[in-house]
C-alpha positions as a printed NumPy array, in Angstrom:
array([[ 29.985,  16.718,   3.774],
       [ 30.297,  13.704,   6.06 ],
       [ 31.172,  11.432,   3.128],
       [ 33.784,  13.911,   1.85 ],
       [ 35.377,  14.111,   5.296],
       [ 35.484,  10.302,   5.584],
       [ 37.14 ,   9.972,   2.174],
       [ 39.753,  12.599,   3.02 ],
       [ 40.636,  10.751,   6.235],
       [ 40.644,   7.31 ,   4.61 ],
       [ 41.936,   7.345,   0.977],
       [ 41.148,   3.605,   0.354],
       [ 37.47 ,   4.569,   0.45 ],
       [ 37.891,   6.358,  -2.905],
       [ 38.358,   3.042,  -4.694],
       [ 35.299,   1.591,  -2.984],
       [ 33.054,   4.32 ,  -4.415],
       [ 33.656,   3.067,  -7.958],
       [ 33.922,  -0.664,  -7.191],
       [ 30.491,  -2.083,  -8.105],
       [ 31.639,  -5.594,  -7.201],
       [ 31.388,  -4.572,  -3.53 ],
       [ 27.703,  -5.131,  -2.839],
       [ 25.559,  -5.708,   0.219],
       [ 22.168,  -7.249,   0.926],
       [ 19.693,  -5.519,   3.212],
       [ 17.986,  -8.131,   5.398],
       [ 16.141,  -6.1  ,   8.054],
       [ 15.061,  -2.575,   8.984],
       [ 14.219,  -1.279,  12.448],
       [ 12.584,   2.039,  13.36 ],
       [ 13.17 ,   2.95 ,  17.   ],
       [ 10.248,   4.804,  18.673],
       [  6.878,   5.317,  17.002],
       [  6.12 ,   8.431,  14.921],
       [  3.197,  10.202,  16.585],
       [  1.183,  10.019,  13.345],
       [  1.29 ,   6.202,  13.37 ],
       [ -0.973,   4.036,  15.511],
       [  0.685,   1.257,  17.481],
       [ -2.441,  -0.904,  17.142],
       [ -2.671,  -0.373,  13.387],
       [  0.829,   0.247,  12.127],
       [  0.292,   1.076,   8.443],
       [  3.872,   2.06 ,   7.775],
       [  6.143,   0.853,   4.974],
       [  9.634,   1.475,   3.637],
       [ 10.33 ,   2.056,  -0.053],
       [ 13.845,   1.804,  -1.515],
       [ 15.228,   2.669,  -4.935],
       [ 18.708,   3.294,  -6.356],
       [ 19.713,   6.663,  -7.798],
       [ 20.83 ,   4.895, -10.981],
       [ 19.443,   1.772, -12.561],
       [ 16.047,   0.12 , -12.474],
       [ 13.893,  -1.256,  -9.724],
       [ 12.086,  -0.275,  -6.577],
       [ 11.234,  -2.349,  -3.519],
       [  8.605,  -1.904,  -0.805],
       [  8.509,  -3.747,   2.506],
       [  5.661,  -5.983,   3.593],
       [  3.746,  -5.553,   6.862],
       [  5.749,  -4.457,   9.881],
       [  5.986,  -6.048,  13.322],
       [  5.54 ,  -3.74 ,  16.32 ],
       [  7.036,  -4.72 ,  19.676],
       [  8.222,  -3.19 ,  22.937],
       [ 11.947,  -3.676,  23.575],
       [ 13.931,  -2.972,  26.726],
       [ 15.881,   0.266,  26.374],
       [ 19.113,  -1.386,  27.513],
       [ 18.858,  -3.61 ,  24.422],
       [ 18.54 ,  -0.538,  22.18 ],
       [ 21.777,   1.157,  23.173],
       [ 24.123,   1.825,  20.271],
       [ 27.763,   0.802,  20.19 ],
       [ 30.359,   3.519,  19.451],
       [ 31.156,   2.024,  16.027],
       [ 27.458,   2.254,  15.062],
       [ 27.31 ,   6.035,  15.467],
       [ 28.022,   6.839,  11.819],
       [ 27.558,  10.4  ,  10.677],
       [ 27.815,  13.739,  12.439],
       [ 26.778,  14.284,  16.081],
       [ 23.831,  16.549,  16.948],
       [ 24.267,  20.116,  15.714],
       [ 25.905,  22.479,  18.25 ],
       [ 23.403,  24.111,  20.611],
       [ 20.644,  21.838,  19.276],
       [ 17.656,  20.569,  21.241],
       [ 19.066,  17.029,  21.038],
       [ 21.791,  17.945,  23.521],
       [ 19.215,  18.886,  26.169],
       [ 17.153,  15.69 ,  26.384],
       [ 17.753,  12.659,  28.644],
       [ 19.402,   9.629,  27.085],
       [ 17.297,   6.719,  25.899],
       [ 18.851,   4.617,  28.672],
       [ 17.205,   6.84 ,  31.29 ],
       [ 13.8  ,   5.749,  30.04 ],
       [ 10.671,   7.684,  29.218],
       [  9.042,   9.671,  32.003],
       [  5.593,   8.647,  33.248],
       [  3.435,  11.542,  34.47 ],
       [  0.326,  11.52 ,  36.644],
       [ -2.757,  13.658,  36.001],
       [ -1.074,  16.593,  37.767],
       [  1.943,  16.414,  35.486],
       [  4.231,  15.03 ,  38.196],
       [  6.892,  12.458,  37.324],
       [  5.973,   9.178,  39.02 ],
       [  8.328,   6.811,  37.211],
       [  9.972,   5.869,  33.941],
       [  9.236,   3.284,  31.277],
       [ 11.889,   0.628,  30.831],
       [ 10.798,  -0.263,  27.285],
       [ 10.478,   1.529,  23.957],
       [  8.334,   0.688,  20.93 ],
       [ 10.123,  -0.408,  17.761],
       [  8.921,  -1.204,  14.23 ],
       [ 10.673,  -4.115,  12.518],
       [ 10.732,  -5.216,   8.874],
       [ 12.505,  -8.577,   8.691],
       [ 12.827,  -9.645,   5.068],
       [ 15.686,  -9.597,   2.542],
       [ 15.603,  -6.861,  -0.074],
       [ 16.323,  -8.241,  -3.579],
       [ 17.89 ,  -4.979,  -4.785],
       [ 21.714,  -4.942,  -4.927],
       [ 23.23 ,  -2.2  ,  -2.78 ],
       [ 26.417,  -0.754,  -4.261],
       [ 25.812,   2.976,  -4.864],
       [ 23.485,   5.82 ,  -3.845],
       [ 20.183,   4.56 ,  -2.462],
       [ 17.046,   6.527,  -1.553],
       [ 14.913,   5.273,   1.342],
       [ 11.397,   6.621,   1.971],
       [  9.188,   5.822,   4.947],
       [  5.478,   6.184,   4.183],
       [  2.178,   5.425,   5.902],
       [ -1.589,   5.403,   5.585],
       [ -4.037,   4.751,   2.788],
       [ -2.917,   7.97 ,   1.127],
       [  0.669,   6.649,   1.036],
       [  1.908,   9.818,   2.748],
       [  5.664,  10.268,   3.006],
       [  6.873,  10.716,   6.567],
       [ 10.584,  11.219,   5.849],
       [ 13.401,  10.013,   3.612],
       [ 17.175,   9.773,   3.434],
       [ 19.986,   8.916,   1.017],
       [ 23.109,   6.864,   1.636],
       [ 25.917,   5.374,  -0.407],
       [ 26.289,   1.636,   0.204],
       [ 30.048,   1.741,  -0.417],
       [ 30.525,   3.917,   2.655],
       [ 29.139,   1.291,   5.049],
       [ 31.985,  -0.283,   7.039],
       [ 29.984,  -2.645,   9.248],
       [ 26.798,  -4.741,   9.238],
       [ 24.589,  -1.902,  10.517],
       [ 23.801,   1.6  ,   9.272],
       [ 22.169,   3.887,  11.856],
       [ 20.604,   7.236,  10.999],
       [ 19.388,   9.358,  13.863],
       [ 16.62 ,  11.926,  13.785],
       [ 18.763,  14.9  ,  12.764],
       [ 20.051,  12.892,   9.771],
       [ 16.575,  12.185,   8.329],
       [ 15.067,  14.6  ,   5.803],
       [ 11.59 ,  15.43 ,   7.062],
       [ 12.132,  14.383,  10.674],
       [ 15.055,  16.71 ,  11.397],
       [ 12.798,  19.766,  11.07 ],
       [ 10.713,  18.541,  14.035],
       [ 12.855,  20.555,  16.449],
       [ 10.278,  20.559,  19.283],
       [  9.73 ,  16.786,  19.011],
       [  5.995,  17.026,  18.373],
       [  6.039,  14.397,  15.595],
       [  9.016,  12.248,  16.555],
       [ 10.89 ,  11.42 ,  19.734],
       [ 14.347,  13.011,  20.041],
       [ 15.632,   9.401,  20.169],
       [ 13.942,   8.497,  16.876],
       [ 16.237,   6.592,  14.526],
       [ 16.351,   4.095,  11.649],
       [ 18.615,   1.036,  11.585],
       [ 19.437,  -0.946,   8.424],
       [ 21.126,  -4.322,   8.84 ],
       [ 23.251,  -5.764,   6.026],
       [ 25.215,  -8.819,   5.019],
       [ 27.946,  -8.809,   2.384],
       [ 27.028,  -9.923,  -1.126],
       [ 24.492,  -8.824,  -3.699],
       [ 20.701,  -9.063,  -3.696],
       [ 18.605, -11.466,  -5.676],
       [ 18.157,  -9.297,  -8.768],
       [ 16.344,  -6.229, -10.047],
       [ 12.792,  -5.689,  -8.891],
       [ 10.318,  -4.059, -11.318],
       [  8.722,  -0.761, -10.319],
       [  5.518,  -1.527,  -8.416]])
């Protein structure tokens, strides 16, 4: 629905959907806040990407886990692609990421806030060319369990970054009480213009 609305408002996008010469290269992925099922000390999480059409599949190597200041994680207005939180949703009732995470004492009293948030980074170029519908899965553990996934069309990306927030992720959006994921949970994909290094065989 979001794609259809964008095309209706911007007719030149229609030509981009069929122009396979317009490609992008994915060079890094960031996951903001840790899923509760993943250990910070032993982050066994990976990202798997495949196109809807064509051959190939790519899986990230080991992730880097760091704590980043929340003021460095604020999103710019042009990075807020996609619909806002659903009306009357739980996302409208939580503090902003900028306000930090509350620190409680043993009696449950708020005694301060954290000024940093944990992020998971994958910094490596993906050799798959991005020009059409792409499926992204995030998995973890020895059992290769899927945490969540999402689809996007590469032709609809206007800038160097694609940001998908929790309510846009299939599998995380159903966590309405935030028991598995923070309400500020999101995935960021960073691109440069130009195609990838070729098709990658299915692993």
